[in-house]
C-alpha positions, -999 to +999 in steps of 0.1 A: +516-469-080+527-440-057+544-449-025+529-420-005+500-397-006+488-368+017+454-351+017+450-315+025+422-314+051+433-307+087+430-337+111+440-335+148+455-369+150+480-383+125+462-409+104+483-433+083+472-463+062+496-491+052+481-510+023+493-545+013+484-544-024+488-582-028+463-591+000+432-610-009+444-616-045+449-578-049+414-572-037+429-549-011+434-522-037+397-522-045+390-519-008+415-491-004+399-471-032+365-473-014+381-462+018+399-433+001+366-420-013+351-421+022+381-404+037+379-375+012+342-373+016+345-369+054+374-345+051+400-366+069+436-358+065+456-389+060+487-405+045+490-438+027+519-461+020+519-493-001+541-523+009+564-536-018+578-568-002+577-590+029+587-571+060+580-537+044+550-529+067+573-532+097+599-509+082+572-484+072+557-484+107+590-478+124+599-450+100+565-433+105+566-435+143+602-422+145+593-390+127+575-375+158+560-382+192+526-371+180+498-397+186+496-417+154+469-440+142+483-466+118+457-487+100+467-518+081+448-527+050+455-563+046+454-596+065+469-610+096+504-610+081+502-572+075+490-566+111+518-589+124+544-567+107+528-534+118+526-547+154+563-555+153+571-521+140+549-503+165+558-522+197+585-498+209+564-467+203+539-457+230+523-430+208+512-457+183+475-467+179+468-497+156+437-504+135+428-528+107+407-528+076+403-565+071+414-575+036+431-609+040+421-646+040+418-652+077+413-618+094+416-633+129+430-600+143+399-581+131+376-608+144+392-614+178+406-580+188+390-553+168+357-571+169+347-564+133+354-583+101+333-559+079+352-532+060+326-505+064+323-511+101+361-511+106+363-478+087+335-463+108+356-468+139+380-443+125+355-419+109+332-416+139+359-413+165+375-445+177+376-459+212+409-475+221+421-502+244+456-513+257+462-549+250+489-575+256+514-586+230+531-619+229+569-618+226+589-646+211+626-653+209+640-674+181+677-679+176+684-649+198+661-626+178+631-610+195+598-604+178+561-600+187+528-616+179+493-603+186+470-633+178+489-666+186+520-686+183+519-723+174+540-753+167+529-784+148+499-790+126+486-754+127+519-741+115+520-768+088+486-756+076+497-719+077+527-728+056+506-746+031+481-718+028+508-691+024+525-710-004+495-723-022+487-712-057+451-720-048+449-692-023+441-666-049+412-687-063+396-690-029+400-653-024+385-646-058+353-663-047+354-646-013+360-680+004+394-673+019+386-691+051+379-723+032+415-727+022+424-733+059+399-762+059+412-775+027+448-777+040+436-791+073+422-822+055+453-823+033+478-822+061+458-844+084+469-875+064+506-865+060+516-847+092+534-868+118+527-861+155+559-853+175+572-853+211+572-819+226+593-808+256+580-776+274+586-754+303+555-735+313+562-709+340+591-730+351+573-764+352+584-791+329+559-811+308+565-837+280+537-842+256+539-873+234+523-877+200+515-840+199+495-826+170+500-790+179+504-765+207+490-729+205+500-701+227+470-678+223+467-641+231+432-640+217+406-667+208+408-671+171+432-687+147+431-704+112+405-681+097+379-680+124+384-712+145+379-703+182+406-724+195+410-705+228+375-694+240+388-682+274+415-659+261+415-623+272+438-598+256+445-577+287+450-603+314+488-606+312+486-643+304+490-666+274+464-694+270+482-726+261+462-753+242+479-786+236+463-812+213+479-847+216+475-884+213+445-884+190+442-908+161+436-891+128+399-897+126+396-886+163+412-853+154+383-847+130+359-851+159+380-828+181+378-800+155+340-806+153+338-799+190+357-766+186+328-751+168+306-760+198+332-747+223+335-781+239+371-791+229+387-780+262+368-807+280+383-835+259+408-859+276+437-852+253+433-815+251+454-797+278+451-760+287+473-738+308+476-701+317+511-688+318+534-658+314+563-677+298+567-709+278+597-727+262+591-752+235+613-779+219+601-805+195+619-838+188+616-832+150+619-802+127+583-790+128+573-755+118+564-726+142+539-699+132+532-665+147+500-648+135+499-672+106+535-665+094+562-691+096+589-678+120+610-708+127+611-745+135+617-769+164+625-746+194+613-713+206+605-692+237+575-670+242+562-647+269+535-621+274+541-584+274+511-569+293+494-537+280+521-533+254+501-518+225+471-495+220+445-506+194+412-493+180+385-514+197+350-523+184+321-531+207+307-563+194+319-594+176+317-592+138+301-558+138 
């Protein structure tokens, strides 16, 4: 497979695609071939790169954006992990514009920020002249290393589920039958009976809170996580705030009820669901629980996160799931 390709038709804005060939059980390659035909048909000048390993999308993004100060639209063809890497590569470059062709299991970025989970609609945002929006990025520090997240950062059960999904040999079978979101539900039920709630010490904008018997905490930049679960319905991506959701002190069967209320948008009214708005949060668990950022495991036990307002420019759709 070639690592780079350049078409010949003139295009005023640099247009680059970064394709994760392993996304969606390698279904991303089929998606890319369809995109490529449309690009050629519409006379778009573009470049394409294929990732070869974990972290490669970040490296490619940095290399591309260092080449010139020309406005550059980078479109990730993959899932939330691919976009996570691209965001981390692009954060330091104000001439970057980020887009996504959803080709993963969860596609929460496409759903919550770009407002489209359909490939042809996502591509039309590029072909028909995209509108853009400046949005916030979350920034986290783990063991003195600084990184970014665009969707959410979480500690506890949600990260345990993400870890299970990412390592599962069943993931490719769910994707084969275009049921990638169901694997998150599968691992929710699986982890529900084995995960042990923990005590969580936090500092939220300088105020100390201790949450006992915590199932998870999510610091959300946008509403969705876990393949379409709207855990933070009040999140706005340009308000300079993180929405903190803490789920604690539920019995296991009660947690099932809590997640049922999520689909009705009623979970924030429950007694043992706490919510906060903040600019900065520090987390420390009393056990070695996983931490996820955009569905990727980034550490365990202790982390600091804050919001970076209007940090990145993205291609924006106009309606949910267009």
